[in-house]
VEXVORO-454135 format. One record per residue (C-alpha): x, y, z. Coordinates in pm, whole numbers, plus 50000, padded with zeros to 5 digits. Each point is the difference from the previous one (the first is absolute). Layout:
<roro c1="X" c2="Y" c3="Z"/>
...
***
This chain:
<roro c1="50012" c2="49980" c3="50004"/>
<roro c1="50254" c2="50301" c3="50060"/>
<roro c1="50165" c2="49861" c3="49660"/>
<roro c1="49709" c2="50101" c3="49868"/>
<roro c1="49899" c2="50356" c3="50114"/>
<roro c1="50363" c2="50101" c3="49934"/>
<roro c1="49944" c2="49881" c3="49622"/>
<roro c1="49664" c2="50241" c3="50032"/>
<roro c1="50142" c2="50255" c3="49927"/>
<roro c1="50228" c2="49890" c3="49688"/>
<roro c1="49699" c2="49824" c3="49864"/>
<roro c1="49791" c2="50338" c3="50023"/>
<roro c1="50236" c2="50160" c3="49849"/>
<roro c1="50133" c2="49790" c3="49667"/>
<roro c1="49543" c2="49970" c3="49976"/>
<roro c1="50013" c2="50391" c3="49959"/>
<roro c1="50298" c2="50003" c3="49779"/>
<roro c1="49845" c2="49760" c3="49761"/>
<roro c1="49649" c2="50127" c3="49973"/>
<roro c1="50152" c2="50368" c3="50035"/>
<roro c1="50232" c2="49883" c3="49598"/>
<roro c1="49647" c2="49761" c3="49878"/>
<roro c1="49839" c2="50405" c3="50086"/>
<roro c1="50251" c2="50113" c3="49808"/>
<roro c1="50111" c2="49785" c3="49770"/>
<roro c1="50345" c2="50143" c3="49993"/>
<roro c1="50352" c2="49813" c3="49913"/>
<roro c1="50314" c2="50188" c3="50136"/>
<roro c1="50189" c2="49801" c3="49767"/>
<roro c1="49794" c2="50193" c3="49673"/>
<roro c1="49995" c2="50322" c3="50097"/>
<roro c1="50381" c2="49961" c3="50154"/>
<roro c1="49998" c2="49924" c3="49576"/>
<roro c1="49795" c2="50242" c3="49893"/>
<roro c1="50164" c2="50332" c3="50167"/>
<roro c1="50298" c2="49845" c3="49901"/>
<roro c1="49874" c2="50016" c3="49631"/>
<roro c1="49866" c2="50298" c3="50052"/>
<roro c1="50339" c2="50245" c3="50046"/>
<roro c1="50124" c2="49776" c3="49720"/>
<roro c1="49756" c2="50053" c3="49757"/>
<roro c1="50071" c2="50387" c3="50127"/>
<roro c1="50292" c2="49973" c3="49959"/>
<roro c1="50037" c2="49840" c3="49588"/>
<roro c1="49857" c2="50357" c3="49981"/>
<roro c1="50089" c2="50257" c3="50242"/>
<roro c1="50352" c2="49938" c3="49904"/>
<roro c1="50028" c2="49712" c3="49787"/>
<roro c1="49813" c2="50122" c3="49723"/>
<roro c1="50043" c2="50385" c3="50035"/>
<roro c1="50394" c2="49925" c3="49950"/>
<roro c1="49989" c2="49717" c3="49687"/>
<roro c1="49793" c2="50287" c3="49817"/>
<roro c1="50193" c2="50289" c3="50148"/>
<roro c1="50327" c2="49844" c3="49838"/>
<roro c1="49874" c2="49964" c3="49731"/>
<roro c1="49875" c2="50369" c3="49887"/>
<roro c1="50242" c2="50254" c3="49841"/>
<roro c1="50153" c2="50208" c3="50332"/>
<roro c1="49856" c2="50290" c3="49944"/>
<roro c1="49618" c2="49765" c3="50086"/>
<roro c1="50119" c2="49808" c3="50300"/>
<roro c1="49899" c2="50223" c3="50318"/>
<roro c1="49739" c2="49998" c3="49794"/>
<roro c1="49916" c2="49624" c3="49986"/>
<roro c1="50035" c2="49974" c3="50393"/>
<roro c1="49788" c2="50268" c3="50044"/>
<roro c1="49753" c2="49841" c3="49780"/>
<roro c1="50004" c2="49631" c3="50217"/>
<roro c1="49973" c2="50136" c3="50294"/>
<roro c1="49732" c2="50245" c3="49967"/>
<roro c1="49794" c2="49748" c3="49832"/>
<roro c1="50066" c2="49759" c3="50346"/>
<roro c1="49851" c2="50327" c3="50182"/>
<roro c1="49733" c2="50095" c3="49828"/>
<roro c1="49845" c2="49572" c3="49906"/>
<roro c1="50002" c2="49980" c3="50333"/>
<roro c1="49852" c2="50263" c3="50105"/>
<roro c1="49667" c2="49899" c3="49744"/>
<roro c1="50033" c2="49646" c3="50090"/>
<roro c1="49914" c2="50081" c3="50341"/>
<roro c1="49728" c2="50241" c3="49896"/>
<roro c1="49810" c2="49819" c3="49738"/>
<roro c1="50245" c2="49715" c3="49835"/>
<roro c1="49968" c2="49734" c3="50202"/>
<roro c1="49595" c2="50039" c3="50017"/>
<roro c1="49998" c2="50011" c3="49598"/>
<roro c1="50230" c2="49664" c3="50001"/>
<roro c1="49936" c2="49779" c3="50249"/>
<roro c1="49660" c2="50146" c3="50154"/>
<roro c1="49629" c2="49877" c3="49985"/>
<roro c1="49909" c2="50114" c3="49586"/>
<roro c1="49585" c2="49833" c3="50156"/>
<roro c1="49796" c2="49990" c3="49648"/>
<roro c1="50405" c2="50125" c3="49856"/>
<roro c1="50144" c2="49756" c3="50147"/>
<roro c1="50144" c2="49832" c3="49728"/>
<roro c1="50184" c2="50306" c3="49881"/>
<roro c1="50021" c2="50228" c3="50266"/>
<roro c1="50037" c2="50074" c3="50382"/>
<roro c1="49844" c2="50288" c3="50210"/>
<roro c1="50037" c2="50071" c3="50342"/>
<roro c1="50263" c2="50058" c3="50236"/>
<roro c1="50078" c2="50331" c3="49975"/>
<roro c1="50305" c2="50081" c3="50137"/>
<roro c1="50047" c2="49687" c3="50150"/>
<roro c1="49697" c2="50000" c3="50221"/>
<roro c1="49949" c2="49642" c3="50078"/>
<roro c1="50356" c2="49930" c3="50028"/>
<roro c1="50011" c2="49958" c3="50295"/>
<roro c1="50309" c2="49844" c3="50311"/>
<roro c1="49783" c2="49662" c3="49994"/>
<roro c1="49901" c2="49993" c3="49652"/>
<roro c1="50131" c2="49690" c3="49831"/>
<roro c1="50051" c2="49857" c3="49663"/>
<roro c1="50061" c2="49675" c3="49964"/>
<roro c1="50280" c2="49935" c3="50279"/>
<roro c1="50161" c2="50339" c3="50017"/>
<roro c1="49851" c2="50297" c3="50111"/>
<roro c1="49831" c2="50214" c3="49719"/>
<roro c1="50240" c2="50280" c3="50066"/>
<roro c1="50267" c2="49830" c3="49943"/>
<roro c1="49776" c2="49803" c3="49648"/>
<roro c1="49961" c2="50474" c3="49931"/>
<roro c1="50333" c2="50085" c3="49999"/>
<roro c1="50101" c2="49716" c3="49851"/>
<roro c1="49836" c2="50042" c3="49696"/>
<roro c1="50055" c2="50326" c3="50030"/>
<roro c1="50300" c2="49944" c3="49886"/>
<roro c1="49911" c2="49806" c3="49659"/>
<roro c1="49804" c2="50364" c3="49955"/>
<roro c1="50314" c2="50210" c3="50075"/>
<roro c1="50268" c2="49829" c3="49759"/>
<roro c1="49715" c2="49927" c3="49697"/>
<roro c1="49915" c2="50397" c3="49904"/>
<roro c1="50385" c2="50071" c3="50065"/>
<roro c1="50116" c2="49741" c3="49708"/>
<roro c1="49814" c2="50212" c3="49801"/>
<roro c1="50167" c2="50307" c3="50020"/>
<roro c1="50306" c2="49793" c3="49776"/>
<roro c1="49799" c2="50033" c3="49708"/>
<roro c1="50071" c2="50393" c3="50012"/>
<roro c1="50265" c2="50131" c3="50242"/>
<roro c1="50196" c2="50335" c3="49910"/>
<roro c1="49690" c2="50090" c3="49763"/>
<roro c1="49748" c2="50031" c3="50268"/>
<roro c1="49857" c2="50330" c3="50216"/>
<roro c1="49973" c2="49838" c3="50370"/>
<roro c1="49677" c2="50199" c3="50047"/>
<roro c1="49913" c2="49771" c3="49777"/>
<roro c1="50148" c2="49677" c3="50177"/>
<roro c1="49845" c2="50053" c3="50246"/>
<roro c1="49614" c2="50049" c3="49932"/>
<roro c1="50018" c2="49755" c3="49658"/>
<roro c1="50126" c2="49682" c3="50321"/>
<roro c1="49771" c2="50113" c3="50247"/>
<roro c1="49701" c2="49947" c3="49691"/>
<roro c1="50192" c2="49733" c3="49916"/>
<roro c1="49997" c2="49796" c3="50298"/>
<roro c1="49553" c2="50087" c3="50048"/>
<roro c1="49893" c2="49948" c3="49651"/>
<roro c1="50245" c2="49725" c3="49847"/>
<roro c1="50188" c2="49818" c3="50293"/>
<roro c1="49738" c2="49963" c3="50266"/>
<roro c1="49739" c2="49814" c3="49789"/>
<roro c1="50210" c2="49807" c3="49829"/>
<roro c1="50168" c2="49836" c3="50372"/>
<roro c1="49600" c2="49985" c3="50085"/>
<roro c1="49911" c2="49752" c3="49690"/>
<roro c1="50307" c2="49804" c3="50086"/>
<roro c1="50039" c2="49994" c3="50380"/>
<roro c1="49699" c2="50197" c3="50140"/>
<roro c1="49763" c2="49714" c3="49943"/>
<roro c1="49970" c2="50154" c3="49627"/>
<roro c1="49875" c2="49819" c3="49629"/>
<roro c1="50336" c2="49847" c3="49940"/>
<roro c1="50079" c2="49907" c3="50327"/>
<roro c1="49635" c2="49750" c3="49963"/>
<roro c1="50127" c2="49940" c3="49565"/>
<roro c1="50292" c2="49781" c3="50199"/>
<roro c1="50296" c2="50245" c3="49919"/>
<roro c1="50350" c2="49869" c3="50114"/>
<roro c1="50178" c2="50429" c3="50107"/>
<roro c1="50182" c2="49858" c3="50294"/>
<roro c1="50224" c2="50338" c3="50046"/>
<roro c1="49848" c2="50244" c3="49729"/>
<roro c1="50121" c2="49898" c3="49624"/>
<roro c1="49637" c2="50148" c3="49928"/>
<roro c1="49927" c2="50281" c3="50336"/>
<roro c1="50349" c2="50111" c3="49954"/>
<roro c1="50255" c2="49924" c3="49693"/>
<roro c1="49736" c2="49989" c3="49708"/>
<roro c1="49825" c2="50345" c3="50191"/>
<roro c1="50325" c2="50169" c3="49992"/>
<roro c1="50128" c2="49871" c3="49733"/>
<roro c1="49664" c2="50101" c3="49782"/>
<roro c1="50035" c2="50346" c3="50196"/>
<roro c1="50374" c2="50056" c3="49885"/>
<roro c1="49944" c2="49951" c3="49601"/>
<roro c1="49657" c2="50243" c3="50025"/>
<roro c1="50183" c2="50229" c3="50154"/>
<roro c1="50323" c2="50019" c3="49842"/>
<roro c1="49815" c2="50018" c3="49645"/>
<roro c1="49724" c2="50301" c3="50145"/>
<roro c1="50365" c2="50140" c3="50048"/>
<roro c1="50226" c2="50007" c3="49815"/>
<roro c1="50314" c2="49924" c3="49909"/>
<roro c1="50304" c2="50154" c3="50194"/>
<roro c1="50152" c2="50238" c3="49780"/>
<roro c1="50244" c2="49819" c3="49835"/>
<roro c1="49896" c2="49663" c3="50030"/>
<roro c1="50083" c2="49783" c3="49754"/>
<roro c1="50304" c2="50158" c3="49868"/>
<roro c1="50132" c2="50150" c3="50319"/>
<roro c1="50191" c2="49770" c3="50235"/>
<roro c1="49864" c2="50024" c3="50351"/>
<roro c1="50217" c2="49688" c3="50195"/>
<roro c1="49944" c2="49969" c3="50361"/>
<roro c1="50164" c2="50234" c3="50200"/>
<roro c1="50100" c2="49812" c3="50345"/>
<roro c1="49958" c2="49614" c3="49917"/>
<roro c1="50142" c2="49940" c3="50378"/>
<roro c1="49682" c2="50128" c3="50109"/>
<roro c1="49778" c2="49768" c3="49747"/>
<roro c1="50211" c2="49701" c3="50141"/>
<roro c1="49941" c2="50120" c3="50318"/>
<roro c1="49629" c2="50069" c3="50002"/>
<roro c1="49957" c2="49673" c3="49736"/>
<roro c1="50193" c2="49786" c3="50317"/>
<roro c1="49692" c2="50162" c3="50255"/>
<roro c1="49731" c2="49949" c3="49767"/>
<roro c1="50127" c2="49630" c3="49970"/>
<roro c1="49989" c2="49935" c3="50368"/>
<roro c1="49699" c2="50256" c3="50109"/>
<roro c1="49814" c2="49727" c3="49707"/>
<roro c1="50020" c2="49709" c3="50241"/>
<roro c1="49731" c2="50278" c3="50215"/>
<roro c1="49766" c2="50016" c3="49678"/>
<roro c1="50045" c2="49635" c3="49899"/>
<roro c1="50024" c2="49769" c3="50306"/>
<roro c1="49755" c2="50287" c3="50211"/>
<roro c1="49727" c2="49919" c3="49836"/>
<roro c1="49961" c2="49662" c3="50070"/>
<roro c1="49838" c2="50213" c3="50330"/>
<roro c1="50161" c2="49777" c3="50196"/>
<roro c1="50337" c2="49802" c3="50151"/>
<roro c1="49984" c2="49699" c3="49813"/>
<roro c1="50078" c2="49781" c3="49704"/>
<roro c1="49798" c2="50226" c3="49757"/>
<roro c1="50261" c2="50290" c3="50063"/>
<roro c1="50302" c2="49713" c3="50030"/>
<roro c1="49915" c2="49906" c3="49624"/>
<roro c1="49937" c2="50393" c3="49925"/>
<roro c1="50301" c2="50141" c3="50113"/>
<roro c1="50196" c2="49702" c3="49828"/>
<roro c1="49880" c2="50041" c3="49671"/>
<roro c1="50049" c2="50273" c3="49992"/>
<roro c1="50316" c2="50054" c3="50092"/>
<roro c1="50098" c2="49713" c3="49717"/>
<roro c1="49776" c2="50232" c3="49771"/>
<roro c1="50183" c2="50314" c3="50039"/>
<roro c1="50325" c2="49762" c3="50012"/>
<roro c1="49877" c2="49881" c3="49640"/>
<roro c1="49888" c2="50340" c3="49849"/>
<roro c1="50355" c2="50181" c3="50090"/>
<roro c1="50171" c2="49730" c3="49778"/>
<roro c1="49745" c2="49945" c3="49722"/>
<roro c1="50067" c2="50390" c3="49919"/>
<roro c1="50320" c2="50001" c3="49988"/>
<roro c1="50079" c2="49684" c3="49852"/>
<roro c1="49754" c2="50126" c3="49680"/>
<roro c1="50218" c2="50367" c3="50013"/>
<roro c1="50325" c2="49813" c3="50034"/>
<roro c1="49900" c2="49794" c3="49650"/>
<roro c1="49852" c2="50347" c3="49866"/>
<roro c1="50292" c2="50214" c3="50066"/>
<roro c1="50279" c2="49783" c3="50105"/>
<roro c1="49953" c2="50150" c3="50354"/>
<roro c1="49820" c2="49934" c3="50330"/>
<roro c1="49922" c2="50362" c3="50143"/>
<roro c1="49966" c2="50112" c3="50365"/>
<roro c1="49608" c2="50183" c3="49920"/>
<roro c1="49893" c2="49663" c3="49869"/>
<roro c1="50065" c2="49787" c3="50284"/>
<roro c1="49809" c2="50221" c3="50192"/>
<roro c1="49707" c2="50006" c3="49757"/>
<roro c1="49994" c2="49637" c3="49991"/>
<roro c1="49957" c2="49952" c3="50348"/>
<roro c1="49695" c2="50278" c3="50017"/>
<roro c1="49909" c2="49773" c3="49708"/>
<roro c1="49999" c2="49675" c3="50177"/>
<roro c1="49841" c2="50151" c3="50293"/>
<roro c1="49693" c2="50202" c3="49862"/>
<roro c1="49887" c2="49664" c3="49766"/>
<roro c1="50035" c2="49752" c3="50274"/>
<roro c1="49742" c2="50278" c3="50218"/>
<roro c1="49712" c2="49822" c3="49901"/>
<roro c1="50085" c2="49684" c3="50005"/>
<roro c1="50251" c2="49977" c3="50335"/>
<roro c1="49716" c2="49846" c3="50189"/>
<roro c1="49924" c2="49696" c3="49755"/>
<roro c1="50311" c2="49890" c3="49828"/>
<roro c1="50259" c2="49725" c3="50134"/>
<roro c1="50411" c2="50106" c3="49947"/>
<roro c1="49982" c2="49870" c3="49574"/>
<roro c1="49732" c2="50198" c3="49905"/>
<roro c1="50152" c2="50287" c3="50184"/>
<roro c1="50317" c2="49962" c3="49827"/>
<roro c1="49849" c2="50031" c3="49662"/>
<roro c1="49775" c2="50200" c3="50072"/>
<roro c1="50363" c2="50279" c3="50083"/>
<roro c1="50150" c2="49838" c3="49717"/>
<roro c1="49665" c2="50099" c3="49795"/>
<roro c1="50015" c2="50366" c3="50168"/>
<roro c1="50372" c2="50069" c3="49894"/>
<roro c1="49920" c2="49926" c3="49639"/>
<roro c1="49663" c2="50152" c3="49961"/>
<roro c1="50078" c2="50284" c3="50145"/>
<roro c1="50290" c2="50069" c3="49865"/>
<roro c1="49877" c2="50000" c3="49655"/>
<roro c1="49646" c2="50184" c3="50073"/>
<roro c1="50283" c2="50302" c3="50145"/>
<roro c1="50177" c2="50019" c3="49663"/>
<roro c1="49609" c2="49984" c3="49819"/>
<roro c1="49876" c2="50268" c3="50244"/>
<roro c1="50343" c2="50247" c3="49936"/>
<roro c1="50110" c2="49933" c3="49635"/>
<roro c1="49687" c2="49875" c3="49763"/>
<roro c1="49781" c2="50183" c3="50146"/>
<roro c1="50219" c2="50286" c3="50227"/>
<roro c1="49772" c2="50082" c3="50269"/>
<roro c1="50161" c2="50133" c3="50280"/>
<roro c1="49941" c2="49826" c3="50303"/>
<roro c1="50312" c2="50112" c3="50112"/>
<roro c1="50085" c2="49773" c3="50289"/>
<roro c1="49849" c2="49681" c3="49806"/>
<roro c1="49682" c2="49967" c3="50233"/>
<roro c1="49775" c2="49817" c3="49743"/>
<roro c1="50204" c2="49745" c3="49841"/>
<roro c1="50130" c2="49884" c3="50349"/>
<roro c1="49739" c2="49996" c3="50270"/>
<roro c1="49737" c2="50045" c3="49678"/>
<roro c1="50076" c2="49708" c3="49796"/>
<roro c1="50115" c2="49834" c3="50323"/>
<roro c1="49659" c2="50049" c3="50154"/>
<roro c1="49864" c2="49879" c3="49666"/>
<roro c1="50188" c2="49727" c3="49983"/>
<roro c1="50095" c2="49840" c3="50360"/>
<roro c1="49545" c2="49976" c3="50067"/>
<roro c1="50006" c2="49849" c3="49711"/>
<roro c1="50207" c2="49738" c3="50043"/>
<roro c1="49866" c2="49963" c3="50342"/>
<roro c1="49696" c2="49822" c3="49885"/>
<roro c1="50241" c2="49777" c3="49816"/>
<roro c1="50249" c2="49890" c3="50300"/>
<roro c1="49742" c2="50002" c3="50267"/>
<roro c1="49941" c2="49658" c3="49851"/>
<roro c1="50086" c2="49742" c3="50262"/>
<roro c1="50191" c2="49756" c3="49764"/>
<roro c1="50230" c2="50328" c3="49926"/>
<roro c1="50092" c2="49987" c3="50352"/>
<roro c1="49692" c2="50307" c3="50078"/>
<roro c1="49706" c2="49977" c3="50252"/>
<roro c1="49807" c2="49870" c3="49722"/>
<roro c1="49671" c2="50158" c3="49921"/>
<roro c1="49623" c2="50003" c3="50130"/>
<roro c1="49760" c2="49698" c3="49961"/>
<roro c1="49913" c2="49949" c3="49676"/>
<roro c1="50199" c2="50295" c3="49887"/>
<roro c1="50267" c2="49913" c3="49691"/>
<roro c1="50385" c2="50218" c3="49880"/>
<roro c1="49755" c2="50126" c3="49688"/>
<roro c1="49702" c2="50122" c3="50184"/>
<roro c1="50306" c2="50098" c3="50283"/>
<roro c1="50155" c2="50137" c3="49742"/>
<roro c1="49665" c2="50199" c3="49876"/>
<roro c1="49946" c2="50161" c3="50316"/>
<roro c1="50362" c2="50154" c3="50038"/>
<roro c1="49967" c2="50142" c3="49640"/>
<roro c1="49614" c2="50176" c3="50069"/>
<roro c1="50212" c2="50121" c3="50336"/>
<roro c1="50209" c2="50174" c3="49808"/>
<roro c1="49838" c2="50104" c3="49703"/>
<roro c1="49684" c2="50164" c3="50305"/>
<roro c1="50367" c2="50172" c3="50151"/>
<roro c1="50138" c2="50186" c3="49724"/>
<roro c1="49664" c2="50140" c3="49872"/>
<roro c1="49960" c2="50170" c3="50275"/>
<roro c1="50328" c2="50155" c3="50105"/>
<roro c1="50025" c2="50065" c3="49664"/>
<roro c1="49660" c2="50178" c3="49975"/>
<roro c1="50030" c2="50142" c3="50259"/>
<roro c1="50346" c2="50136" c3="50045"/>
<roro c1="49930" c2="50197" c3="49641"/>
<roro c1="49639" c2="50122" c3="50151"/>
<roro c1="50234" c2="50129" c3="50303"/>
<roro c1="50314" c2="50119" c3="49814"/>
<roro c1="49822" c2="50210" c3="49885"/>
<roro c1="49754" c2="50136" c3="50263"/>
<roro c1="50293" c2="50048" c3="50162"/>
<roro c1="50156" c2="50215" c3="49754"/>
<roro c1="49701" c2="50204" c3="49963"/>
<roro c1="50081" c2="50182" c3="50317"/>
<roro c1="50381" c2="49929" c3="50028"/>
<roro c1="50213" c2="49981" c3="49670"/>
<roro c1="50185" c2="49656" c3="49982"/>
<roro c1="50312" c2="50066" c3="49909"/>
<roro c1="50274" c2="50208" c3="50070"/>
<roro c1="50071" c2="50280" c3="49710"/>
<roro c1="50326" c2="49960" c3="49791"/>
<roro c1="50240" c2="50284" c3="50211"/>
<roro c1="49931" c2="49764" c3="50289"/>
<roro c1="50115" c2="49643" c3="49845"/>
<roro c1="50279" c2="50150" c3="49914"/>
<roro c1="50096" c2="50099" c3="50274"/>
<roro c1="49871" c2="49685" c3="50194"/>
<roro c1="49691" c2="49946" c3="50283"/>
<roro c1="50294" c2="50028" c3="50265"/>
<roro c1="50016" c2="50352" c3="50013"/>
<roro c1="49653" c2="50156" c3="49850"/>
<roro c1="49726" c2="49823" c3="50201"/>
<roro c1="50209" c2="49973" c3="50307"/>
<roro c1="50320" c2="50234" c3="49980"/>
<roro c1="50192" c2="49772" c3="50163"/>
<roro c1="50303" c2="49766" c3="49790"/>
<roro c1="50039" c2="49597" c3="50047"/>
<roro c1="50415" c2="50052" c3="50022"/>
<roro c1="50240" c2="50334" c3="50044"/>
<roro c1="50295" c2="49939" c3="49914"/>
***
């Protein structure tokens, strides 16, 4: 009896802890991993993407690119707070299949709110970093020639009108998710969206002065390689974090992400070596980004062999897409956002439908779904995202252009955006 008496407090404590854990549904391991993933994804933008892009432009515009990435990070975070999260993940009522509603100013996100096995506040923050990096990717298409004020207004509207609805379609209970679209971490939501917006913006703003006859090489490849390395590391949070759990799906997503990045790099420089006899530093980091972007939608569904093929395909296909856009079509997508992210996102989304097959090392399809049917669903997702993004990006740029001239003057472009837009220099030598 004495032993039972002593054990009662511990029994009560254990029951209380179990009841509390059951009530909240929170798993500490999952939560810790999502907190880490959130930091990694933000690290991709600040400083990863900023340095990657900053090194690729001419020295007179380096600071302007860093400024745009940093400020977009701040602005998109507040837009996500006010309405973005509600539009993407809210209950849309009768419009649930197309758009979310409510949760303005995150009114329903309390300390006790739970999303699966993690606090909803952590899920909100994790998804916020996706909303930050996607508009930041687009700026690579119009660097060195778009007004800073126009960049911010366009990015704000684009997040609400383009990104949030597509995010809802795929991840928020919308129609593409219901169809069974396989997009683990953002092939359509992030990369196709950003790529299509980039090519539309590049065409509408026109070419930089001197393009394509004047050489415009990167001014600091050291910055670019540093930023690319940060992107590679941060991408583990992007893809493996999208499992929203610390489990086997996250582990496999991390593994296949790394394999695809490595394969994309080597495939890109192999093509360069065959064509020109030399492999470039710019090529090896661009191939890496192509491999990362292409594996993103498939990362939770394919195995290592599928990742290898996807990465090799990304390096080759995105290389030739870049050459076609710049040399054949002569479109000044300055930092190759569409051929790398857009084409990579399209390719990865389609190949997810192939290599998800259990016979090819993937997780398998839903009951009764064949490979052909799954690839068809993937194609619908790609086409729908491209159409929505392309049309509305065009409309938004036209609308913003009515109130704010999109492009700087020829004199300002010659001087550089660092001085003209910010009255500062990236370098004082």
